[in-house]
C-alpha positions in Angstrom: 0.0 0.0 0.0 1.3 3.4 -1.0 0.1 6.6 0.7 0.6 9.8 -1.3 2.2 12.3 1.0 1.6 15.8 -0.5 1.2 17.6 2.9 -2.6 17.2 3.4 -3.3 14.1 5.5 -3.0 12.2 8.7 -0.4 9.8 7.3 0.7 8.3 10.6 -2.8 7.1 11.4 -3.1 5.2 8.1 0.4 3.7 8.6 -0.7 2.4 12.1 -3.8 0.7 10.7 -1.9 -1.0 7.9 0.8 -2.2 10.3 -1.9 -3.8 12.5 -3.4 -5.4 9.3 0.1 -6.8 8.5 -0.1 -5.0 5.1 3.2 -3.5 3.9 2.9 0.3 3.6 5.0 3.0 2.0 4.8 6.8 2.4 5.4 8.3 -1.1 6.9 11.7 -1.5 8.7 10.9 -4.7 7.7 9.9 -8.2 9.7 6.7 -8.0 7.7 5.3 -5.1 4.4 6.1 -6.8 5.6 4.5 -10.0 6.1 1.3 -8.1 2.8 1.3 -6.3 0.1 -1.3 -6.7 -2.5 0.6 -4.6 -2.7 4.3 -3.8 -4.2 6.2 -0.8 -4.9 9.9 -1.5 -5.6 11.5 1.9 -6.9 15.0 2.3 -7.5 17.5 5.2 -8.4 21.1 4.6 -10.4 23.4 2.3 -10.8 22.3 -1.3 -8.6 24.9 -3.0 -5.8 24.3 -0.4 -5.9 20.6 -1.0 -5.9 20.9 -4.8 -3.1 23.5 -4.7 -1.0 21.3 -2.4 -1.5 18.3 -4.7 -0.7 20.4 -7.8 2.4 21.9 -6.3 3.7 18.7 -4.9 5.1 17.6 -8.2 3.3 14.3 -7.8 0.0 14.9 -9.7 1.3 13.8 -13.1 2.7 10.5 -11.9 -0.4 9.8 -9.9 -2.6 10.5 -12.9 -0.4 8.2 -15.0 -0.9 5.4 -12.5 -4.6 6.0 -12.0 -5.8 6.9 -15.4 -3.2 5.2 -17.6 -2.3 2.1 -15.7 -5.7 1.8 -13.8 -4.0 1.4 -10.4 -6.7 1.4 -7.7 -6.8 4.7 -5.7 -8.8 5.6 -2.6 -9.4 9.2 -1.8 -10.2 10.0 1.9 -12.3 13.0 3.1 -11.0 16.0 1.1 -9.1 13.5 -0.9 -12.4 12.2 -2.0 -13.8 15.6 -2.7 -11.0 16.6 -5.1 -11.9 13.6 -7.3 -14.9 15.7 -8.4 -15.0 18.4 -11.1 -15.4 21.3 -8.7 -16.6 22.5 -5.3 -18.8 25.2 -3.9 -16.0 25.7 -1.3 -13.5 27.0 -3.8 -12.8 28.2 -7.3 -10.2 25.6 -8.5 -11.0 22.7 -10.8 -11.0 19.3 -9.2 -9.3 16.2 -10.7 -12.5 15.2 -12.6 -11.9 11.5 -12.1 -15.5 11.0 -11.0 -18.0 13.5 -12.4 -19.8 15.6 -9.9 -19.7 18.7 -7.7 -19.0 19.1 -4.0 -21.8 21.1 -2.3 -22.3 22.5 1.2 -24.9 21.1 3.5 -28.0 23.3 3.6 -28.3 24.1 7.3 -32.1 24.5 7.2 -32.4 20.9 6.3 -30.4 19.6 9.2 -32.7 18.8 12.2 -29.9 18.6 14.8 -28.6 21.1 17.3 -25.1 20.8 15.7 -25.6 22.0 12.1 -22.2 22.2 10.4 -19.8 20.5 10.2 -21.2 17.0 10.2 -18.9 15.6 12.9 -18.9 12.3 14.7 -20.1 8.8 14.1 -22.8 8.0 11.6 -24.2 5.0 9.7 -23.6 4.1 6.1 -25.8 2.3 3.6 -23.4 0.7 1.2 -24.1 -0.8 -2.2 -22.6 -4.0 -3.6 -19.1 -2.8 -3.9 -15.9 -4.8 -3.2 -14.9 -1.8 -1.0 -17.7 -2.7 1.5 -17.3 -6.5 1.4 -18.5 -7.9 4.8 -19.4 -4.4 6.0 -23.2 -4.4 6.5 -25.7 -1.6 6.3 -25.8 0.4 9.5 -22.1 0.1 10.1 -20.8 3.3 11.7 -17.9 5.5 10.5 -16.3 8.7 11.8 -17.1 11.9 9.8 -15.8 15.5 9.9 -17.0 17.6 7.0 -19.3 20.5 5.9 -19.4 19.6 2.2 -20.6 16.5 0.4 -20.0 14.9 -3.0 -23.0 15.2 -5.4 -22.2 12.7 -8.1 -23.4 13.3 -11.7 -24.1 9.6 -12.3 -26.1 7.7 -9.7 -24.1 4.5 -10.3 -21.0 6.2 -9.1 -22.5 6.4 -5.5 -21.5 3.3 -3.6 -22.6 4.3 -0.1 -25.0 6.9 1.4 -25.5 8.4 4.8 -28.2 10.6 6.3 -27.5 14.0 7.8 -30.8 15.8 7.3 -30.6 14.6 3.7 -29.3 11.4 2.2 -25.9 12.3 0.8 -23.2 10.2 -0.9 -20.6 9.1 1.6 -18.6 6.9 -0.8 -18.0 6.9 -4.6 -16.6 4.3 -6.9 -15.9 4.2 -10.7 -13.7 1.5 -12.2 -10.4 1.7 -10.2 -11.2 5.1 -8.5 -12.8 5.1 -5.0 -13.5 7.8 -2.5 -14.9 7.9 1.1 -16.1 11.0 2.9 -15.5 9.5 6.3 -12.2 8.7 8.0 -11.5 4.9 8.0 -8.3 5.5 9.9 -10.4 6.8 12.8 -13.2 4.3 12.5 -11.8 1.4 14.5 -12.7 -2.1 13.2 -15.0 -0.9 10.4 -12.4 1.4 9.1 -9.7 -1.3 9.3 -12.0 -3.7 7.4 -12.6 -1.1 4.6 -8.8 -0.5 4.2 -8.3 -4.3 4.2 -10.9 -4.6 1.4 -9.2 -1.9 -0.6 -5.8 -3.6 -0.3 -7.4 -6.7 -1.8 -9.3 -5.0 -4.7 
């Protein structure tokens, strides 16, 4: 497993999970390490434009796109790393990667019936579809979220899990070899470890 380190993610937490799973893990800050990868994790923490700028300026975008789009290497975007898979976001002005068609939108506070409005923070249930990413993870399994924006996919078939927070929103996307989850599997205990194990075996 290769984690792309472009300065926008909790890398250590992922490393700890993969060590517990006995899955070899590499932190990649160079093109050579990415070129040798069989699976890629694209973490992301921060505002959309900041994350996109960091990725663009890292010098790693070209080689990652070669692996993902050219060689069809499986990639998993996490949180903002999922959001930058989209075409664009209401949070910023930059273009996203466009690997999965859609736009990232802000939750409408008036539709959230909870005292805590935004961000959506804490444990919540998912309703997964029949995706290999969610093998042996049943509906109702809980994962840890921290976000104010959600992925609105253009094509319904690209949504592979949904979660309710006032509205049903897409909490995971998948298209061919490209996957993304809005929640944090590295903070989601056994369910998160199972999801990362599944990804390592896709």
